C-alpha positions as CSV (number, residue, x, y, z in Angstrom):
1,M,30.2,-6.4,-17.7
2,R,26.9,-8.1,-16.9
3,N,24.4,-5.9,-15.2
4,F,21.6,-8.3,-15.1
5,E,20.5,-11.6,-13.4
6,R,19.0,-14.6,-15.3
7,F,16.0,-16.5,-13.9
8,S,13.9,-19.3,-15.3
9,D,10.5,-18.3,-16.6
10,Q,8.1,-17.5,-13.8
11,A,10.4,-18.8,-11.2
12,V,8.8,-18.9,-7.7
13,T,10.8,-18.6,-4.5
14,D,10.0,-20.2,-1.1
15,E,8.4,-16.9,0.0
16,G,5.9,-16.9,-2.9
17,D,7.6,-14.2,-5.0
18,I,7.0,-14.4,-8.7
19,V,10.3,-13.4,-10.3
20,Q,10.0,-11.4,-13.4
21,S,13.2,-9.4,-13.6
22,V,13.5,-8.8,-17.4
23,M,14.8,-5.3,-18.4
24,L,15.1,-4.1,-14.7
25,A,18.8,-2.8,-15.2
26,E,19.1,0.8,-14.0
27,A,15.5,0.7,-12.6
28,E,14.2,0.7,-9.1
29,P,15.9,-1.7,-6.7
30,V,14.2,-5.1,-6.4
31,S,15.5,-5.9,-3.0
32,F,15.6,-3.9,0.3
33,E,19.3,-4.9,0.8
34,K,20.2,-3.0,-2.4
35,A,18.0,0.0,-1.4
36,L,19.5,0.3,2.0
37,K,22.9,1.0,0.3
38,Q,21.5,4.1,-1.3
39,N,20.8,7.1,1.0
40,Y,17.8,8.4,-1.0
41,W,16.0,5.0,-1.0
42,K,16.8,4.6,2.7
43,K,15.3,8.0,3.4
44,G,12.1,7.0,1.5
45,M,11.9,3.9,3.7
46,I,12.3,5.9,6.8
47,E,9.6,8.4,5.7
48,E,7.2,5.5,4.9
49,L,7.6,4.0,8.4
50,E,7.2,7.5,10.1
51,S,4.0,8.0,8.1
52,I,2.7,4.6,9.3
53,E,3.7,5.4,13.0
54,K,2.1,8.9,12.8
55,N,-1.1,7.3,11.6
56,D,-1.2,4.8,14.5
57,T,-1.4,2.0,11.9
58,W,0.0,-0.7,14.1
59,R,1.2,-1.9,17.5
60,L,4.3,-4.0,18.4
61,V,3.0,-7.2,20.1
62,Q,3.9,-10.9,20.6
63,L,2.1,-13.1,18.1
64,P,-0.8,-15.1,19.7
65,T,-0.2,-18.8,19.4
66,D,-3.5,-19.3,17.4
67,K,-2.6,-16.6,14.8
68,K,-0.5,-16.6,11.7
69,C,1.6,-13.6,10.6
70,I,1.6,-12.1,7.0
71,D,5.0,-11.1,5.5
72,V,5.6,-7.6,4.3
73,K,7.9,-6.4,1.5
74,W,9.3,-3.0,0.3
75,V,8.3,-1.8,-3.1
76,F,10.2,1.1,-4.7
77,K,9.1,3.6,-7.2
78,T,10.9,6.6,-8.8
79,K,8.3,9.5,-9.1
80,L,9.1,11.9,-12.0
81,K,8.1,15.4,-12.8
82,P,6.5,16.4,-16.1
83,D,9.9,17.3,-17.5
84,G,11.4,13.9,-16.7
85,Q,13.4,15.0,-13.6
86,V,13.2,13.0,-10.4
87,A,10.5,14.3,-8.0
88,K,10.8,11.7,-5.3
89,Y,12.1,8.3,-4.4
90,K,9.1,6.6,-3.0
91,A,9.4,3.4,-0.8
92,R,6.1,1.7,0.1
93,L,5.7,-1.1,2.7
94,V,3.3,-3.6,1.2
95,A,1.6,-6.6,2.8
96,R,1.7,-9.9,0.9
97,G,-2.1,-10.1,0.6
98,F,-1.9,-13.2,-1.6
99,L,-0.9,-15.1,1.6
100,Q,-4.1,-14.2,3.4
101,K,-6.7,-16.9,4.2
102,Y,-10.4,-16.2,3.7
103,G,-12.3,-16.4,7.1
104,Q,-9.1,-16.1,9.0
105,D,-7.7,-12.6,8.4
106,Y,-10.2,-11.2,5.9
107,Y,-13.8,-11.7,5.0
108,E,-15.6,-9.3,2.6
109,I,-13.5,-7.5,0.0
110,Y,-14.3,-4.6,-2.3
111,A,-12.4,-2.9,-5.2
112,L,-12.8,0.8,-5.5
113,V,-13.3,1.5,-9.2
114,A,-15.0,4.7,-10.4
115,R,-17.0,4.4,-13.6
116,M,-15.7,6.4,-16.5
117,E,-19.3,7.3,-17.4
118,T,-19.7,9.0,-14.1
119,I,-16.4,11.0,-14.4
120,R,-17.4,12.2,-17.9
121,L,-20.9,13.2,-16.6
122,I,-19.4,15.2,-13.7
123,V,-16.9,16.9,-16.0
124,A,-19.6,17.8,-18.5
125,I,-21.9,19.3,-15.8
126,A,-19.0,21.3,-14.4
127,V,-18.1,22.7,-17.8
128,K,-21.8,23.5,-18.7
129,N,-22.2,25.4,-15.4
130,N,-18.7,27.1,-15.6
131,W,-17.7,25.5,-12.2
132,S,-14.2,25.3,-10.9
133,M,-12.8,21.7,-10.6
134,Y,-10.2,20.5,-8.1
135,Q,-8.4,17.2,-7.6
136,L,-7.7,16.0,-4.1
137,D,-4.9,13.5,-3.3
138,V,-5.2,12.0,0.0
139,K,-1.7,11.1,1.2
140,S,-1.2,7.4,2.2
141,T,-4.9,6.8,1.5
142,I,-5.0,3.1,2.3
143,L,-3.4,3.7,5.8
144,N,-6.5,5.6,6.9
145,G,-8.8,2.7,6.6
146,E,-9.7,1.0,10.0
147,L,-9.6,-2.8,10.2
148,E,-12.3,-4.9,11.6
149,E,-10.3,-8.2,11.4
150,E,-7.4,-9.2,13.6
151,V,-4.4,-9.0,11.3
152,Y,-0.7,-9.5,12.2
153,V,2.4,-8.7,10.0
154,N,6.1,-9.2,10.4
155,Q,8.4,-6.4,11.1
156,P,9.6,-4.5,8.0
157,P,12.8,-6.0,6.4
158,G,15.8,-4.0,7.4
159,F,14.1,-2.3,10.2
160,E,13.6,-5.0,12.9
161,I,13.7,-3.7,16.4
162,K,16.8,-4.8,18.2
163,G,16.1,-7.2,21.1
164,K,12.5,-7.7,19.8
165,E,13.0,-9.4,16.5
166,E,10.5,-12.2,17.3
167,Y,7.7,-9.5,17.9
168,V,5.2,-8.7,15.2
169,Y,2.8,-5.8,14.4
170,K,-0.9,-6.0,15.0
171,L,-2.7,-3.8,12.5
172,D,-5.3,-1.4,13.8
173,K,-5.5,0.2,10.3
174,A,-5.0,-1.1,6.8
175,L,-1.7,-1.6,5.0
176,Y,-1.2,-1.6,1.3
177,G,-1.5,-5.0,-0.2
178,L,-4.2,-6.3,2.2
179,K,-7.2,-7.8,0.5
180,Q,-9.6,-5.8,2.6
181,A,-7.6,-2.5,2.4
182,P,-9.8,-0.9,-0.3
183,R,-13.0,-1.8,1.5
184,A,-11.7,-0.3,4.8
185,W,-10.8,3.0,3.1
186,K,-14.2,3.1,1.3
187,K,-16.0,2.8,4.6
188,K,-13.8,5.5,6.1
189,I,-14.3,8.1,3.3
190,D,-18.0,7.2,2.9
191,S,-18.7,7.9,6.6
192,F,-16.7,11.2,6.5
193,L,-18.5,12.5,3.3
194,V,-21.9,11.7,4.8
195,Q,-21.0,13.7,8.0
196,Q,-20.2,16.6,5.7
197,G,-23.7,16.6,4.3
198,F,-23.1,14.7,1.0
199,L,-25.7,12.3,-0.3
200,K,-24.5,9.0,-1.8
201,C,-25.6,8.3,-5.4
202,V,-27.7,5.1,-5.5
203,T,-26.4,4.2,-9.0
204,E,-22.7,4.8,-8.4
205,H,-21.4,3.4,-5.2
């Protein structure tokens, strides 16, 4: 029995997807249609949408005639525990940022990358002074960044609102995949840390 699909090298669909499906048998689903047939993936998709709604990330509106809409897609990932057992079936809604146009729905972008030298220095200082160290994981990090640009996205595949299929979502906050999403989160966390009394290092932004 064949449990795979064959595509030409770097096949590109009309939607702009680059299809690279080698060795995906028994892995995460590559389409939301397949995911919706499995309860644990469907539950993950619902949890993601609830998180987006709870965070006031978007508003359902009609698309202005002078604006373009960005597609979104589902990305699935099986989170594992250290012993290899399944910890969580994570579904994430991602904007197709590669379809964005500079000057239209994004301007300045910024990649958040911590320098390894800085991390080593902080760890060395903590060890020398016998300080405790803690790691903080901000849930749905990118969704907290507030957008300055006017960005619209299509309704999530498989979860279109009945009777309002032609409506779109206007983003008030960032969505994973947007080109300006890392910069929006950086501005948010920077302002919060400054309010808490932290000083920003001039050599490590």
